[in-house]
Short mmCIF file of the C-alpha atoms (twelve columns), coordinates in Angstrom:
data_MODEL
# 
_entry.id   MODEL 
# 
loop_
_atom_site.group_PDB 
_atom_site.id 
_atom_site.type_symbol 
_atom_site.label_atom_id 
_atom_site.label_alt_id 
_atom_site.label_comp_id 
_atom_site.label_asym_id 
_atom_site.label_seq_id 
_atom_site.Cartn_x 
_atom_site.Cartn_y 
_atom_site.Cartn_z 
_atom_site.pdbx_PDB_model_num 
ATOM 1   C CA . PRO A 1   29.585 -47.796 -11.889 1 
ATOM 2   C CA . ASN A 2   25.889 -48.699 -11.931 1 
ATOM 3   C CA . ASN A 3   26.112 -49.593 -15.636 1 
ATOM 4   C CA . CYS A 4   28.677 -52.340 -14.942 1 
ATOM 5   C CA . LEU A 5   27.481 -55.911 -14.570 1 
ATOM 6   C CA . ALA A 6   30.668 -57.562 -13.370 1 
ATOM 7   C CA . SER A 7   34.238 -56.566 -12.705 1 
ATOM 8   C CA . SER A 8   37.506 -57.752 -11.265 1 
ATOM 9   C CA . GLY A 9   40.996 -56.461 -10.800 1 
ATOM 10  C CA . TYR A 10  41.639 -57.066 -14.510 1 
ATOM 11  C CA . TYR A 11  38.431 -56.186 -16.361 1 
ATOM 12  C CA . ALA A 12  34.900 -54.809 -16.062 1 
ATOM 13  C CA . VAL A 13  31.810 -55.726 -18.065 1 
ATOM 14  C CA . CYS A 14  29.820 -52.535 -18.513 1 
ATOM 15  C CA . CYS A 15  26.962 -51.361 -20.702 1 
ATOM 16  C CA . ILE A 16  27.618 -48.544 -23.158 1 
ATOM 17  C CA . ASP A 17  26.739 -45.144 -21.708 1 
ATOM 18  C CA . VAL A 18  23.939 -43.932 -23.980 1 
ATOM 19  C CA . CYS A 19  24.409 -40.326 -22.892 1 
ATOM 20  C CA . ASP A 20  28.093 -40.364 -23.935 1 
ATOM 21  C CA . GLY A 21  27.088 -41.325 -27.462 1 
ATOM 22  C CA . TYR A 22  24.538 -38.520 -27.511 1 
ATOM 23  C CA . MET A 23  27.156 -36.006 -26.327 1 
ATOM 24  C CA . ASN A 24  29.514 -37.126 -29.100 1 
ATOM 25  C CA . LYS A 25  26.820 -36.343 -31.678 1 
ATOM 26  C CA . LEU A 26  26.160 -33.003 -30.019 1 
ATOM 27  C CA . GLU A 27  29.845 -32.080 -30.151 1 
ATOM 28  C CA . ARG A 28  30.057 -32.948 -33.850 1 
ATOM 29  C CA . GLU A 29  27.013 -30.818 -34.640 1 
ATOM 30  C CA . LEU A 30  28.281 -27.813 -32.684 1 
ATOM 31  C CA . GLY A 31  31.949 -28.040 -33.640 1 
ATOM 32  C CA . SER A 32  32.783 -26.101 -30.489 1 
ATOM 33  C CA . HIS A 33  33.194 -26.551 -26.734 1 
ATOM 34  C CA . ASP A 34  30.460 -23.985 -26.067 1 
ATOM 35  C CA . ALA A 35  27.420 -22.451 -27.757 1 
ATOM 36  C CA . SER A 36  24.565 -20.041 -27.194 1 
ATOM 37  C CA . ALA A 37  21.353 -21.281 -25.586 1 
ATOM 38  C CA . GLU A 38  19.439 -20.767 -28.840 1 
ATOM 39  C CA . GLN A 39  21.951 -22.784 -30.853 1 
ATOM 40  C CA . LEU A 40  21.886 -25.639 -28.330 1 
ATOM 41  C CA . LEU A 41  18.091 -25.758 -28.353 1 
ATOM 42  C CA . GLN A 42  18.088 -26.022 -32.149 1 
ATOM 43  C CA . VAL A 43  20.665 -28.836 -32.167 1 
ATOM 44  C CA . VAL A 44  18.998 -30.779 -29.333 1 
ATOM 45  C CA . ALA A 45  15.630 -30.525 -31.088 1 
ATOM 46  C CA . ALA A 46  17.138 -31.863 -34.329 1 
ATOM 47  C CA . LEU A 47  19.081 -34.758 -32.791 1 
ATOM 48  C CA . PRO A 48  17.323 -38.115 -32.284 1 
ATOM 49  C CA . ASP A 49  16.641 -39.399 -28.790 1 
ATOM 50  C CA . PRO A 50  19.729 -40.914 -27.073 1 
ATOM 51  C CA . ALA A 51  17.952 -44.282 -27.045 1 
ATOM 52  C CA . ALA A 52  16.424 -44.037 -30.521 1 
ATOM 53  C CA . ASP A 53  17.747 -47.515 -31.283 1 
ATOM 54  C CA . LEU A 54  15.806 -48.774 -28.260 1 
ATOM 55  C CA . GLY A 55  12.561 -47.194 -29.370 1 
ATOM 56  C CA . GLY A 56  13.046 -43.789 -27.777 1 
ATOM 57  C CA . LYS A 57  11.290 -40.784 -29.314 1 
ATOM 58  C CA . ASN A 58  12.533 -37.253 -29.869 1 
ATOM 59  C CA . HIS A 59  12.175 -35.158 -26.746 1 
ATOM 60  C CA . THR A 60  10.503 -31.742 -26.689 1 
ATOM 61  C CA . VAL A 61  12.309 -29.301 -24.411 1 
ATOM 62  C CA . SER A 62  9.826  -27.725 -21.999 1 
ATOM 63  C CA . PRO A 63  9.688  -23.929 -21.488 1 
ATOM 64  C CA . ALA A 64  11.059 -24.406 -17.953 1 
ATOM 65  C CA . LEU A 65  14.135 -26.213 -19.286 1 
ATOM 66  C CA . GLN A 66  14.594 -23.608 -22.017 1 
ATOM 67  C CA . HIS A 67  14.644 -20.977 -19.277 1 
ATOM 68  C CA . ARG A 68  17.168 -23.025 -17.268 1 
ATOM 69  C CA . LEU A 69  19.489 -23.256 -20.271 1 
ATOM 70  C CA . LYS A 70  19.347 -19.482 -20.734 1 
ATOM 71  C CA . GLU A 71  20.222 -19.101 -17.045 1 
ATOM 72  C CA . ILE A 72  23.343 -21.214 -17.627 1 
ATOM 73  C CA . ALA A 73  24.267 -19.020 -20.607 1 
ATOM 74  C CA . GLU A 74  23.864 -15.869 -18.493 1 
ATOM 75  C CA . HIS A 75  26.055 -17.458 -15.803 1 
ATOM 76  C CA . HIS A 76  28.824 -17.786 -18.435 1 
ATOM 77  C CA . ASP A 77  28.460 -14.415 -20.220 1 
ATOM 78  C CA . GLY A 78  26.118 -15.645 -22.935 1 
ATOM 79  C CA . ARG A 79  27.731 -19.012 -23.793 1 
ATOM 80  C CA . VAL A 80  27.020 -22.500 -22.423 1 
ATOM 81  C CA . PRO A 81  30.109 -24.715 -21.930 1 
ATOM 82  C CA . ILE A 82  28.998 -28.234 -22.812 1 
ATOM 83  C CA . HIS A 83  31.770 -29.878 -20.757 1 
ATOM 84  C CA . GLY A 84  30.554 -28.630 -17.406 1 
ATOM 85  C CA . ARG A 85  28.339 -29.676 -14.530 1 
ATOM 86  C CA . LEU A 86  25.504 -27.228 -15.266 1 
ATOM 87  C CA . PHE A 87  25.015 -28.455 -18.821 1 
ATOM 88  C CA . ALA A 88  25.253 -32.088 -17.647 1 
ATOM 89  C CA . GLN A 89  22.568 -31.277 -15.088 1 
ATOM 90  C CA . TRP A 90  20.414 -29.786 -17.824 1 
ATOM 91  C CA . MET A 91  20.926 -32.882 -19.977 1 
ATOM 92  C CA . HIS A 92  19.826 -35.057 -17.049 1 
ATOM 93  C CA . HIS A 93  16.538 -33.168 -16.843 1 
ATOM 94  C CA . VAL A 94  16.040 -33.372 -20.605 1 
ATOM 95  C CA . HIS A 95  16.856 -37.118 -20.711 1 
ATOM 96  C CA . PRO A 96  16.526 -38.382 -17.110 1 
ATOM 97  C CA . ARG A 97  16.625 -42.062 -18.095 1 
ATOM 98  C CA . TRP A 98  19.863 -41.856 -20.039 1 
ATOM 99  C CA . CYS A 99  21.963 -38.990 -18.657 1 
ATOM 100 C CA . PRO A 100 23.009 -39.311 -14.982 1 
ATOM 101 C CA . TYR A 101 22.698 -36.500 -12.466 1 
ATOM 102 C CA . PRO A 102 26.098 -34.777 -12.026 1 
ATOM 103 C CA . HIS A 103 26.866 -34.532 -8.316  1 
ATOM 104 C CA . MET A 104 29.525 -32.086 -7.190  1 
ATOM 105 C CA . SER A 105 32.972 -33.609 -6.764  1 
ATOM 106 C CA . GLY A 106 33.555 -35.025 -3.303  1 
ATOM 107 C CA . THR A 107 29.877 -35.064 -2.286  1 
ATOM 108 C CA . ILE A 108 29.241 -38.760 -3.008  1 
ATOM 109 C CA . ALA A 109 31.206 -42.017 -2.876  1 
ATOM 110 C CA . PRO A 110 30.118 -44.236 -5.806  1 
ATOM 111 C CA . ARG A 111 30.378 -47.990 -5.318  1 
ATOM 112 C CA . ARG A 112 30.228 -50.941 -7.627  1 
ATOM 113 C CA . ALA A 113 27.258 -53.255 -7.258  1 
ATOM 114 C CA . GLU A 114 29.151 -55.908 -5.330  1 
ATOM 115 C CA . GLU A 115 30.674 -53.257 -3.043  1 
ATOM 116 C CA . GLN A 116 27.248 -51.829 -2.258  1 
ATOM 117 C CA . GLU A 117 25.929 -55.303 -1.470  1 
ATOM 118 C CA . ALA A 118 28.888 -56.086 0.800   1 
ATOM 119 C CA . VAL A 119 28.612 -52.797 2.718   1 
ATOM 120 C CA . THR A 120 24.830 -52.610 3.146   1 
ATOM 121 C CA . GLY A 121 23.887 -56.285 3.000   1 
ATOM 122 C CA . MET A 122 21.079 -55.402 0.590   1 
ATOM 123 C CA . LYS A 123 20.542 -57.095 -2.749  1 
ATOM 124 C CA . VAL A 124 21.450 -55.043 -5.801  1 
ATOM 125 C CA . SER A 125 19.400 -57.136 -8.238  1 
ATOM 126 C CA . ALA A 126 15.795 -58.287 -8.447  1 
ATOM 127 C CA . GLN A 127 13.770 -60.935 -10.228 1 
ATOM 128 C CA . SER A 128 11.163 -60.048 -12.852 1 
ATOM 129 C CA . ASP A 129 8.279  -60.866 -10.509 1 
ATOM 130 C CA . GLU A 130 9.677  -58.623 -7.794  1 
ATOM 131 C CA . ILE A 131 10.113 -55.738 -10.238 1 
ATOM 132 C CA . ARG A 132 6.556  -56.185 -11.507 1 
ATOM 133 C CA . GLN A 133 5.248  -56.197 -7.932  1 
ATOM 134 C CA . HIS A 134 6.924  -52.878 -7.151  1 
ATOM 135 C CA . MET A 135 5.537  -51.397 -10.368 1 
ATOM 136 C CA . GLU A 136 1.998  -52.477 -9.479  1 
ATOM 137 C CA . GLN A 137 2.313  -51.050 -5.983  1 
ATOM 138 C CA . SER A 138 3.459  -47.699 -7.360  1 
ATOM 139 C CA . GLU A 139 0.459  -47.347 -9.683  1 
ATOM 140 C CA . GLY A 140 -1.978 -44.699 -8.555  1 
ATOM 141 C CA . ARG A 141 0.528  -42.940 -6.329  1 
ATOM 142 C CA . LYS A 142 0.773  -39.211 -6.790  1 
ATOM 143 C CA . SER A 143 4.080  -38.230 -8.266  1 
ATOM 144 C CA . SER A 144 6.185  -35.809 -6.272  1 
ATOM 145 C CA . ALA A 145 8.000  -34.601 -9.401  1 
ATOM 146 C CA . PRO A 146 7.562  -30.926 -10.347 1 
ATOM 147 C CA . THR A 147 4.895  -30.134 -12.938 1 
ATOM 148 C CA . ASP A 148 6.894  -27.429 -14.754 1 
ATOM 149 C CA . GLY A 149 8.725  -29.849 -17.048 1 
ATOM 150 C CA . MET A 150 11.562 -30.643 -14.633 1 
ATOM 151 C CA . CYS A 151 12.064 -34.293 -13.754 1 
ATOM 152 C CA . SER A 152 13.022 -33.429 -10.163 1 
ATOM 153 C CA . SER A 153 13.671 -30.521 -7.837  1 
ATOM 154 C CA . MET A 154 17.400 -31.322 -7.741  1 
ATOM 155 C CA . TRP A 155 18.658 -28.189 -9.487  1 
ATOM 156 C CA . SER A 156 21.543 -26.022 -8.353  1 
ATOM 157 C CA . MET A 157 23.695 -23.366 -10.019 1 
ATOM 158 C CA . GLU A 158 26.966 -24.901 -8.808  1 
ATOM 159 C CA . GLU A 159 29.386 -25.232 -11.707 1 
ATOM 160 C CA . GLU A 160 32.386 -27.464 -12.336 1 
ATOM 161 C CA . LEU A 161 34.216 -27.305 -15.652 1 
ATOM 162 C CA . VAL A 162 36.326 -30.088 -17.117 1 
ATOM 163 C CA . ASP A 163 38.903 -27.513 -18.274 1 
ATOM 164 C CA . SER A 164 38.222 -24.189 -16.592 1 
ATOM 165 C CA . VAL A 165 41.521 -22.689 -17.856 1 
ATOM 166 C CA . ALA A 166 40.633 -23.303 -21.513 1 
ATOM 167 C CA . HIS A 167 37.153 -21.896 -20.911 1 
ATOM 168 C CA . GLU A 168 38.552 -18.687 -19.390 1 
ATOM 169 C CA . LYS A 169 41.026 -18.318 -22.283 1 
ATOM 170 C CA . ALA A 170 38.212 -18.686 -24.816 1 
ATOM 171 C CA . LYS A 171 36.088 -16.145 -22.945 1 
ATOM 172 C CA . THR A 172 38.994 -13.669 -22.791 1 
ATOM 173 C CA . SER A 173 39.658 -14.164 -26.511 1 
ATOM 174 C CA . ARG A 174 36.008 -13.434 -27.356 1 
ATOM 175 C CA . LYS A 175 36.092 -10.263 -25.253 1 
ATOM 176 C CA . HIS A 176 39.318 -9.150  -26.959 1 
ATOM 177 C CA . LYS A 177 37.864 -9.731  -30.427 1 
ATOM 178 C CA . SER A 178 34.721 -7.870  -29.441 1 
ATOM 179 C CA . GLY A 179 36.808 -4.945  -28.159 1 
ATOM 180 C CA . VAL A 180 38.855 -4.840  -31.363 1 
ATOM 181 C CA . ALA A 181 35.665 -4.829  -33.443 1 
ATOM 182 C CA . ARG A 182 34.221 -1.971  -31.394 1 
ATOM 183 C CA . ALA A 183 37.477 -0.013  -31.703 1 
ATOM 184 C CA . GLY A 184 37.433 -0.587  -35.467 1 
ATOM 185 C CA . ARG A 185 33.878 0.719   -35.731 1 
ATOM 186 C CA . ARG A 186 34.784 3.804   -33.695 1 
ATOM 187 C CA . GLY A 187 37.810 4.391   -35.942 1 
ATOM 188 C CA . LEU A 188 35.656 4.206   -39.065 1 
ATOM 189 C CA . PHE A 189 33.167 6.646   -37.547 1 
ATOM 190 C CA . PHE A 190 35.879 9.186   -36.678 1 
ATOM 191 C CA . ALA A 191 37.515 8.761   -40.107 1 
ATOM 192 C CA . SER A 192 34.164 9.409   -41.812 1 
ATOM 193 C CA . ALA A 193 33.621 12.500  -39.670 1 
ATOM 194 C CA . ILE A 194 37.080 13.858  -40.523 1 
ATOM 195 C CA . ILE A 195 36.579 13.218  -44.246 1 
ATOM 196 C CA . SER A 196 33.222 15.016  -44.118 1 
ATOM 197 C CA . MET A 197 34.815 18.018  -42.384 1 
ATOM 198 C CA . VAL A 198 37.665 18.146  -44.906 1 
ATOM 199 C CA . MET A 199 35.217 18.043  -47.820 1 
ATOM 200 C CA . ALA A 200 33.111 20.809  -46.266 1 
ATOM 201 C CA . LEU A 201 36.189 22.980  -45.745 1 
ATOM 202 C CA . ALA A 202 37.334 22.323  -49.317 1 
ATOM 203 C CA . LYS A 203 33.952 23.476  -50.648 1 
ATOM 204 C CA . LEU A 204 34.127 26.665  -48.554 1 
ATOM 205 C CA . ILE A 205 37.674 27.418  -49.724 1 
ATOM 206 C CA . THR A 206 36.718 26.794  -53.382 1 
ATOM 207 C CA . LYS A 207 33.676 29.067  -53.045 1 
ATOM 208 C CA . ASP A 208 35.729 31.875  -51.478 1 
ATOM 209 C CA . THR A 209 38.375 31.530  -54.196 1 
ATOM 210 C CA . LEU A 210 35.760 31.774  -56.941 1 
ATOM 211 C CA . MET A 211 34.191 34.864  -55.361 1 
ATOM 212 C CA . ASP A 212 37.605 36.528  -55.137 1 
ATOM 213 C CA . SER A 213 38.203 35.682  -58.780 1 
ATOM 214 C CA . VAL A 214 34.858 37.244  -59.792 1 
ATOM 215 C CA . GLY A 215 35.509 40.384  -57.773 1 
ATOM 216 C CA . SER A 216 39.029 40.979  -59.128 1 
ATOM 217 C CA . GLY A 217 38.771 39.493  -62.597 1 
ATOM 218 C CA . THR A 218 38.602 42.835  -64.598 1 
ATOM 219 C CA . GLY A 219 40.827 42.725  -67.629 1 
ATOM 220 C CA . LYS A 220 41.606 39.055  -67.214 1 
ATOM 221 C CA . LYS A 221 40.891 36.320  -69.698 1 
ATOM 222 C CA . PRO A 222 37.784 34.310  -69.114 1 
ATOM 223 C CA . ALA A 223 38.507 31.306  -66.912 1 
ATOM 224 C CA . PHE A 224 35.174 29.565  -67.436 1 
ATOM 225 C CA . ALA A 225 31.612 30.203  -68.515 1 
ATOM 226 C CA . CYS A 226 28.736 30.717  -66.068 1 
ATOM 227 C CA . VAL A 227 25.157 30.021  -67.040 1 
ATOM 228 C CA . ASP A 228 22.333 32.099  -65.553 1 
ATOM 229 C CA . ILE A 229 18.768 31.551  -66.836 1 
ATOM 230 C CA . GLY A 230 19.791 30.753  -70.333 1 
ATOM 231 C CA . GLN A 231 22.345 33.634  -70.530 1 
ATOM 232 C CA . THR A 232 26.053 32.921  -70.860 1 
ATOM 233 C CA . TYR A 233 28.642 35.399  -69.729 1 
ATOM 234 C CA . ALA A 234 32.371 35.241  -69.054 1 
ATOM 235 C CA . VAL A 235 34.118 35.685  -65.764 1 
# 
């Protein structure tokens, strides 16, 4: 609600959510509801800043945030669902100005600007001079933000998925396909082993048959010619 300027029972005047537009581009690039951490890092690095039209520059993902993304992937068996709270939290730390922090459901009670003003009695807007004054007062203050690339210490591994049922079905399907592939590889291995044994037995049987033919071939017509050091004789 904090991106809405005015509203009534019939309409609301709100600014476009920059992060939603960025997520739409991310979805088109991935073509899937989830991806590996490495794939997401590549796509995020290639996409322009969410506010590129407003002069924003491409963002470099810090090592700490790369590690956090891999933690999310491990939490979901190697894949990161992009329609979940953990990924939204990661996006907030990558683009803190444009992507809001995803609170757990039921932990906050968002209000519109006019509602906040009516409940607290505090102004929800400020004049340019007042904003400038606060900015000047904040100069020189030591930032309490972490120095490891995170924009704040508000990080938790609590997950909420938009469609947890679909996510579980996709995960089960991947496990089934992986099991089928492993079973197929085992079948090929056993088939190769059996073929090798059959060929070895066939060679032994052929050798024994030839030896029997040599030992009992007196008076018989030559079956084939054997070559031994340049000498040809009949068997």
